N, C-alpha and C positions, 0 to 999 in steps of 0.2 A: 260536529260530524264533518269529516274530510272525505270527499269523494274524488277518486282519481279522474283526471281529465283525459279525454281521448284526443289523440293527435294524428293527423294525416299529413303526408308529404305531397306537395303539389309542386312539381319541378324541383327547384332548389330551396323553396320556401316551406316551412313547416307551419301548418295551420292548426291552432288549438281550438277545439270546440268551445263555444261560449258556455261558461259555467259560473253560477253564483250561489253561494251559501253564506248566510250570516255567521255560521259557526266555523268556517274555514280560516285557520290561523294565518295562512299565507295571504288570503284576501284581506283580512283584518289589518295586516301589516301595511298594505298599500291597496286600498279598494278602488282608487280613482281610475286606473286603466280599465278595470272591469266595468265600472260605472259607465265609462265612455262607450264601451261596446254594447252595454245594455240599452243605453239611450238610442244608439244608432241601429242595432240589429234586433232587439227584442224589448221594447219599452214596457211590455207587460210580460214578465218572465215567469215561467212555471218551474218550480223545483219540487218534483213529486216526493223525493226522499224526505225533504224537510216539511212537506205539505204547506208550502207558501206560494204566494204570488208576489213578485217584486215589481213595483212601479217606480220608474227612474227619471222620467222627464219632469221638469219644473212645472209645466202647465198642468200635468196630470196629478202630481203630488199636491199642488195648491188646490186644485178642484176637489180632491178627495178630502183634504183637511177641512175644507169649508162645507162639505156635504155629510154632516153627522147623521142624517137620516138613512143614507145608504152605507156609510162607512162608520160603523159603531165602535165605541171605545169600551163597551162593557166587559170585554174579555181581557182588557189590559193593554199596556203599551209594549210588552215584551212577549216573545213567543215561546220562551223556555217553559217546560212543564211546571216548574215551580211557581211561575208567575201567571201563566195563561189560564183563563177560564172564568166562570161566573163569580168566583170569589176574589177576583183581581182587586176589588176595591179595598181589600184588607191591606194590600201593599201600596196602592196608588190613590186611595181616597177618592175625591171627586173627579180626579183625572180619568178614572176608569168608570165614569158614569155618562149616561146620555140624558138629554132633557126628558122630563122636567126635573128629575132628581139632580142632575148636574147644575141646572140653572139655580136651584135653591141653594145648594152647597157652595158653589162658587160665589154667589151673591153675598152670602153671609161671611165667607172667608175674606172676600175683598173689602168688606167693611173694616176689618182689622188690619189687613195687609195692604196698607195705603202707601202711596208714594211719599207722603209727608213723613210717615214713620220710618221708611227706608232712608230717606235723605238725612233725617236727623241723626242717623247712626254714623255718618262719615267721620266726625272727629274721633269717636271712640274706635272705629275700625282702623284709623291711622295709628292710634296708640297700640292696638293689638298687633298690627303688621310690623311696626318698628320693634316691638318687644321680641317677636320671633326672628326678625332679620338681623338685629344688632350683633348677636354672637356669631351668626353665619358670615356676615360681611367682614367681621374682624378676623375670622379664621381664613377667609379668602377662598376656600374650597368647601363645597357642600353639595348635597343632593337636593336639587330644587324641589322634587316631588316629595321625597320622604321627610326632608327636614323643614320644608316650608308649606308647599301646596297642600299637603295632607293635613296640616294643622290649622292653617289660617281660616279656610272656609268653615271648618267645624266650629271654631271659636266664634266666628261671625254669626252662625245660626244660633249658637248658645246665647250670645249677646242679644240677638233679636228676640228669641223665645223667652229669655229670662231665666236661663239655667244658672244657678248660683256658682260662683267661682270654684267652690270646693268640689263640685260635681263635674266640672268640664273635662277633666282628664278621663273620667269614666265614660262620658258620652262620646269623647273622641275615640277611645279604644273600641267601644261597641260599634260605632259607625264604621271604622276601618275593618272590623271583622265581617261586616255585612258587605262592604264594597269590594274587598280583595278576595276573589273566589275564582276557582277553576271552572270555566263555563263550557268545557268541551262536552260534558254530559248534559248540560242544561239543568242540573239539579243543584240546589243549595247544599253545601256541606253542613254537617251537624253543628259546627261552631257558629255558622252564620244564622241558622235557625235559632240557636240558643241566644245569640246576640239580639236578634229581633225580639224574642220573648222578654229579655231583660230590659230592652229599651221600652217596650210597651209597659212593663211593670213600673219602670222609673217615671215615664211621662204620666202614667195614671196617678201615681203618688203626687207628682208635682202639680198636676191639674187640681187634685183635691186640695192640696195646700194653698194654691193660688186662688181657688174659689172662696177661701176664707179670708184672704188678704191680697187685694189687688195691688199691682205695681204698674209702672209705665213700660209695659212690654207686650209682645205679640200674644202671649198666652192669656194675659188679662184681657186684651182686645178681643180674642176669640170667645172668651167667656161672656163678654158684654155684647157681642155682636147680635143684633136682632132685626127681624123684619116683622113688625107688629108683635105678636106673642110668640113668634117662632124663633127659637134659639138652637145653636148647635148643642148636641148632647155631649157629655164627657167622652163617650166612645168615639164620636165623630172628631172631636178636638184631638184626641190622641192619634187618630188616623192621619190627620193633617200634619202633626208633628213627625210622625214616621215618614210621611211623604217627603218632608224637608231633608231627610238624611240623603235620599237619592237626588231629588230635584234641586236641593239647595246646597249640597256639599259635593257630591261626586262630580257633577257637571262643572261646577266652578273650579274644582281642583284640576280637572282635565283641561279646561280652557286655559288656565295659567300655563300648564306644560306645553300645550299646543302652540300658544303664542311664543313661548320661549324657544321652542324648537324651530318654528317658522322664522323667527328673527335670526337664529343661528344659520339657517340654510340660505337666507337672503340678506347678505351684508348691506346692500344699499338701503333696503327697507329698515334694517336694524339701525343704521345710522340715523335715519329719519325718526324712527321711534324713540331712540335715546336722546334725540334733540328736542323732544317734547310732544311728538305726535302719538301719544299713548292711546287716545280714543280711536284714532284711525287704525292703529295697530290691533286693537281689540276687535273692531268691526270687521276688518279684513280677515282676521283669524276665524271669527265666527262664520264667515262665508267660505273661506278657503279650506279650513280643516276643523269643522265644528265638533264639539265633544259628543253631541247626539247625532248619530248617522242615520237612524231609522226609527220610525214610529209605527207600531202595529195597529191594525184595525181589522174588524170582521164585517163582512158584507151582510146586509139584512135582506138583500134580494140579488138576483143575477145582474151583473154589471157587464155591459159590452164596452170594450175599449181596445182600439187598434186591432180589430179583428179577432180578439180573444174574448171568451166569456168566463168571467170569474163567477162561480156559482154562489148562490146564497149560502152563508156560513163559511165562505172562503176566508182563509187567514192571509191578510195582505200586509206586506211591508212597504211603507211609503219611505223611499230612500231620500231623505232630506239632504244627506251628504252629496248624493248625486245631483239633486236639483240645484244645489248651490254651485255646481260646476257646469251647468247647462249653458252651452255657447249661444243658445237662442235668447238667453237673458243676460248673461255676463260676457262681455267681450274678453277674448283671450283668458278664459277662466282658470287655466292652470298656472297663471302667473300670480305671484303675491305682490299686489300693488296697493300701497297706502293711498287713501283718498278717493278710491273709486266709489261709485254709487252702489251701496250695498242694501238699498232700501227693499229690494225684492228677496233678500235672504230669508230662508226658512229655518234658520238656526233655532229660533224659539217657537217654531210651529206657526200656526195660523188658525183662523176661525175661532170657534167656541173655546177650543183648548189652547189658544195662544198662551204661552207661559206667563203665569201670574207673577212670577218672580224675576222676570226679565230685567227690571230696573235694579233689583238687588244684585243679580249676577254681573251686570255691567259695572255697578259700583264697586263690588269686591275686586274685580279685575283691574279697574282703574286705580283704586287705592293701592293694591299690591304692586302693580307694575310701576306706577309713578314713584312709590317709595323706593323701589329697587333702583330705578334709573337716576334718581336724585343722588344716590351714593355710588353708583357704578358707571364707569366710563365705557366698559366693554366686557365681554366674557368669552370663554371658550367652553365648548361642550365635548365631553368624551362620548361620542356616539357609539363606540365599540362596547361600552358598558351600559348604554341606555337600555331600558326594558319597557316593553309595551304591556298594557293591560289587555286581557282577552275578554271580549264582550260581543254579544250579538248585535248590540245597538249603540254602544258607546265606543269612542276612539280616543286614545291618549296614552299617557306614559305612567308607569309605576316608578320609574327611576330615570333621572337626568343628572348625572354627575357634572358639576359645573365649577369652573374656576373664574373668579371675577377680577377685574382690574379696577381699583377704586379711583374715584375722581380726584 
């Protein structure tokens, strides 16, 4: 939904009324100037047309993320009609739950989704990355998003879950059909709904198969995870696997593109990153231009904040992308600076719902980017042909045409 802005002229200056909508394509292209005005002028902003309250300051976003009693997750993380409501856990699994239901589910999933399991993947992930990159680097010109970033994270999740090699192209195609959608209306197109249904069917069959024959993979770990006599049901396991399509694929894909674009825009930081500071490159990208810009919550009671009253049942957008540019927390926040202290970044959320896959996301980015810079001395980006995704809560690129200079 794009709402026209009202403008008034004061002397020789034109003042544009403050406006924020997560659906506005212009704001999605560059939300950060709007975030700055929100933090300064209206830290609790009401958009009646979209029926949302937007919270933009770091302290307030962090407080709400930690306050699951008043800021509930049961209606989901996204406000589009296709995702929002009491059935949100169909898309978001335990991420769209509150305690005690969330406590049980996250506890069981975390028994399978361990740091040890993630770290053990690194050698195999490097093989996968090199396999995708080799023909691209030999060609010299490619689209970072379509030719690499869209493929690599999908294969990572398939490797983690235990999807057989023969099925990985199918899973990749279905995942892309879900992720690339026109969100102007907030509705999922029929092909996305069909893809979700086919993924549910595929993962259900794979779960049944793996129940009869365990392997050293996440799916087997989910089947074996227990707390006393309590285990995840097959339906719950499939829900977790569907969650990984968005949480484990889309955000990782967008992170790679945002890091690439930030390096292009900041030559000094690019030189440092390509000289070996890949981890700093990733962490500053997560702060400076995170793939997840907003997390939705619903209030369980009236909440007073900065002179505004968010009513019970209010739909709240916690603008983590704005919080990560808050000058009260990060000095000179609009500069891309490798090595700064990013410990307060909210790129992976906070509180009970702090991203369980944060270590996997960082590992994917480190493997992908380090493999690229090992073979590439520098690159050029054709920004005129770059394309952004349109999303109410995610930020990144669908296309980044790139030409590389080999080492």
